[in-house]
C-alpha positions in Angstrom: 23.4 7.9 39.7 21.6 9.2 42.6 23.1 7.9 46.3 21.5 4.8 47.9 19.7 5.2 51.1 21.0 4.0 54.7 18.3 1.8 56.5 18.2 4.0 60.0 16.9 1.3 62.0 20.4 -1.3 60.9 22.3 1.9 61.4 21.0 2.5 65.2 21.5 -1.2 65.9 24.6 -2.1 64.2 28.3 -0.6 64.2 30.7 -1.9 61.5 34.1 -2.1 62.6 37.7 -1.3 60.8 38.2 -4.6 59.7 34.3 -5.1 58.4 32.6 -7.2 61.2 29.5 -5.8 62.4 29.0 -5.4 66.3 25.8 -5.0 68.1 23.9 -5.2 71.6 22.7 -8.3 73.1 19.4 -8.5 74.0 17.6 -9.2 77.5 19.5 -6.6 79.4 16.2 -3.8 79.5 14.2 -5.2 82.4 13.2 -8.1 84.5 17.1 -8.3 85.5 15.8 -9.2 89.5 15.7 -12.8 88.1 19.0 -12.9 85.8 22.2 -14.0 87.5 25.0 -11.2 88.1 27.3 -13.2 85.5 24.8 -12.9 82.8 24.1 -9.2 83.2 27.8 -8.6 83.2 28.0 -10.8 79.6 25.3 -9.0 78.6 26.7 -5.4 78.4 29.8 -6.4 76.5 29.4 -6.0 72.3 28.7 -9.0 70.1 30.0 -9.9 66.5 27.3 -11.3 63.8 28.3 -14.1 62.2 29.2 -14.3 58.8 26.1 -14.7 57.0 24.3 -12.3 59.1 27.3 -9.9 58.3 26.3 -10.1 54.4 22.5 -9.5 55.4 23.0 -6.5 57.3 25.3 -4.5 54.9 22.9 -4.7 52.3 21.0 -2.6 54.6 24.1 -0.3 55.5 25.7 0.4 51.6 28.5 3.0 52.9 29.3 1.3 56.1 
């Protein structure tokens, strides 16, 4: 049986932790930052964790993660 291919688009957007949770970078921190508050920009810097149903969908795209 050949190896399954990883979807590279998903691999570049998501990282899997040791416990199996999926981390991702929040949207909205690329441009038009002048109108966003400092508090909002600070919170956008941190990685976030996907919900359980979304995690199942992402793991289908990354079979070896």
